[in-house]
Every structure is written in structure tokens, then in C-alpha cells.
N, C-alpha and C positions, 0 to 999 in steps of 0.2 A: 504495499500500499504505499502511497505516496505523501512523504507529510512534509510542507513545506516547511523552512528554519524556522520561520516567524512563528510555527507553532510546536516546536521541539521540544521538550519539558524534559531532562536531565538530572534535576534536582531527587534524588531519591527518597531525599525526606518529603518531599512536597507529594511525592505522587504514594506515598508510603498514609498518609499522612489522608490525604482525595481516595486515596485505596478504601479507609475507616470510615474517613466523615461519606463517605456515597453506601457503603456494605451490601453493595449487588451490584451486578452483570447484568451483563447479552449473550448471553451466548445464541449465532447463529450457524445454522447448516442449511447445506446442501441437497436437497432429493428430488426421488423423484417426477413429483408433486409439485415441485415448488421451493420456495426457501423459507425454514420453517427457523424463528427467533422464540429465546424464555429467553423471562427477568433468572436472575439466581441470585439468590441471597448468598452474600460473602464473609467468609470475615478471613482475616491478616494474625497471622501471628508470628509476631519480630521477635520472637527468643527462638526458631528456626531456620538456624541455615543463614545465608549474610546477610541475603535481600526479604528475609520475612517466608513464610508459608502460604499460599492463598487455599483459602477452601472453600470448594460452594456442595448445595444439594441439587437435587435433580429430583420432584416428585418421580416414586413407580406408575403415577399415570399419567406423568405427561410424553409426551408424543415424540418429542428428543428423540 
């Protein structure tokens, strides 16, 4: 994906804070029927690894 330099963000602390503040993400996949998108709750564990570890949950009933 093209990301123009004026939208680039490299500050790890800022990015981690935004992930924690928003606490959800969007998973998009392509299927034969078209695109599927699901909002997924996310949690960032800063104590795991150098950049942290991102956890998410998709319901079993979700068609994603």
C-alpha cells in the first residue's frame, strides 16, 4: 500500500498509545463473493516482546 511521507508515523510510543486508545481494528479479506470486513476488539500487551503483542478476538459465528 502506498503511504505518502506526510502521513508516515514512526514514533513507536505514539503508535502504541493510539492502538490502546482505539482498542479495535478492522480485518478485511477477499473471498469469491467479494470483500468481507469485521471490526475486531484488540488489546496491546506492551510487556510482551520489543514492540508489544497485539491480541484480537473474532467470534466463532463471524463469517470472516
